[in-house]
C-alpha positions, 0 to 999 in steps of 0.5 A: 528880600530875594526869593527864588523860583523855577519860573516867574510868570508876569501876569495872572490873567486866564493865560498866565494862570493856565501857564502856571497850572501846567508848569506846576503839574510838572513840578515847577515852582512858579510865581505869578505876579500881577498888578491887579488884586486877583487873577483875571482882573485885567483884560480877562475880566473884560473878555467876551469869553466867546468859545468858537472853533472857526478860523481861516487858518488851519493851525488857528482852527485846530487850536480852537477846536482843541480848546473847546474840548477843555471848556467842555470838560472844565471840571475834569481839567481843573481837578480841584474845587474852587471855593467860588465855584467853577465857571460854566461853558454855555454851548449855544453855538455860533453862526457866521454870516456868509459875505463877499469879504469872508469869501462866503466861508469857503475857507472856513468850511474847508478848515472844518472839514479837514478837522472833522468839525461839525457844522450846518449850512443855513440859507436866509430863510432858515436864519429867519426861522431860527432868529426871528428878530433878524432882517436878513437883507444885506447892508454892506459895505460897513458904514459909519452912522453919519453916512447918508446910506447908513441903514439902507439895505440893497434889497438882496438877501444874505447868502446864508450862514454857517452854524457851528454847534460846538461853540458858545461862551463862558459865563464868568471869564474872571472866575475861570482865571480864579479856577486856574489860580486855585488849581495851580496853588493846589499844585504848589504855585504862588501868586503875588498881587498888587505888584508890578514889574519894573525890570528884568534881571539878567545874569550870564546872558540870560533872564534871571528874574525880575525887579518889582517897583518897590525894589524887591528882587525875585530870582528864577530860572525862567521869566514868562511874559504874559502881561497882556496890554503891558506885554510890549513894555515888558519886552522892552524891559528885557530888551527883546522887542527890537529883534522881533518881526511881530510886535504887539500894542495895546488897543482900546476896545468897547463892548456894548450891552443892550436889552433884547428886542421885546418878546424875544428871549435872546438869553434862551434862544440866541447864540453867538453871531459873527456878522461881517455884513454890518461889522459886528459880533454878538452873543447872549448876556444874562438878563436877556441882554445882547453883547455887541462888539466890533469886528473892526471894519476898515471905516473905524479908527483903531485907537492904540494907547499907552496901557499906563495912560489911557481914557477908559471912558466910552466914545461914540464907538459904543453907539455906532455898534448898537446902531449897526446891530439895529440894522440886523435887529430892527426892533433893538431897543436903543437907549442913551443909557450906556452899558458895557465894557471898555478895556484893552486888547494886546494886539499883534501885527497880524492879530495872531498870538505869539507863543514863543521864546525870545532872543534872551535865553530864559525869557518866554512870551505868551502875548498878542492875544488880540481879544481872541485867545481867551478860548485857547487859554487852557491849551496855551498853557500846555503849549507854553509848558512844552516849549519851555521844557524843550528849550530849557532842555537844549532844543533849538526852537528857532531852527527846528520849531517844536511840534505840539500834540493836541490830545483831544483832537489827535493832531499835531501843530507846528508851534513855529506858526506862533513865532515872533519872527514869522512874516505877517500871516496873509490868511488872518482876518486881522480882526477879532471875534471875542 
């Protein structure tokens, strides 16, 4: 049976649900379609859900600082009582170690100054005071555990760090997507779960809906690809991928969970840490545990996969991350009991997302989240709604990129920064932090 909507949104992760919420607030009749059983059960549920405000690019930094304010006032943003409760933002702060690789954070601090984002500069001794379990010597370059020099510091102390108090993590990322689902439904939005799209319908030279794997057709004014690791395949269905300068792929990612060192309450006293010296990031986890992820150092293999056919088991990468973290926290318990998450990231060529139209009228994309866009989901929904309404109203976004006002920080960013046709951004760190 054919049903007609204003917008069909492929995906119901945190960004897909956010797009639905913003469009429904503007009167659009939306339908989210997701292969999973409820909102946020894909990459969102596996997200480290780190909320940080530091980026090497101005636009990335501005967007993240804007996003922070949405999470800070999540209850007001949602404006609806979810029967499961609301996700909570734990504002523990984030510390980034200064390294030669990140140019001692000069650019990061410059971006923060431009946007009046508060931060503190810590020396090695103060880091040790704030995080007593830390060895603050340098171990770079990042190595594999089988390297003969692995675990050997060079006797020098780290150059210090920058601490951002306006940072932390969301305690339940899947719940945040459910919050957005319920908020969208409250405005009339619909969600269809346990269904997959097999084709994009076209009519009159534009997208006109989707065909499901069971043969059902759903027509719509626009189609929005927010399919996460499957975004590449959806773009291929629409026949828009070949003309894009920036493309996306599914990347296998492993995150480790280990207990805090004895006699230290990491859950209470820890914070988000980005440590390029050892190639890891970390944050507290409920139960006095530490989450450890990789910052994708050059010595590590990147495993790109078919999102419909991949090995979801842990590899040696899990142990590698834990051993690297043990350089910084020498008393870190190391166990053969593997705990954590194996999932997929939707990674763009320069690890910066694509928030854009396509060469097919009526077909839009919020893809290439690269593991770092969870924090921007609320504002991404606003930007996509602005973009869609502008383009459907006749605006030529390719020739005249849309400017989007960020209401909390009172800045405007050029949405062309996230274009599918941009050149690879040399300012990108080409890595992930949550």
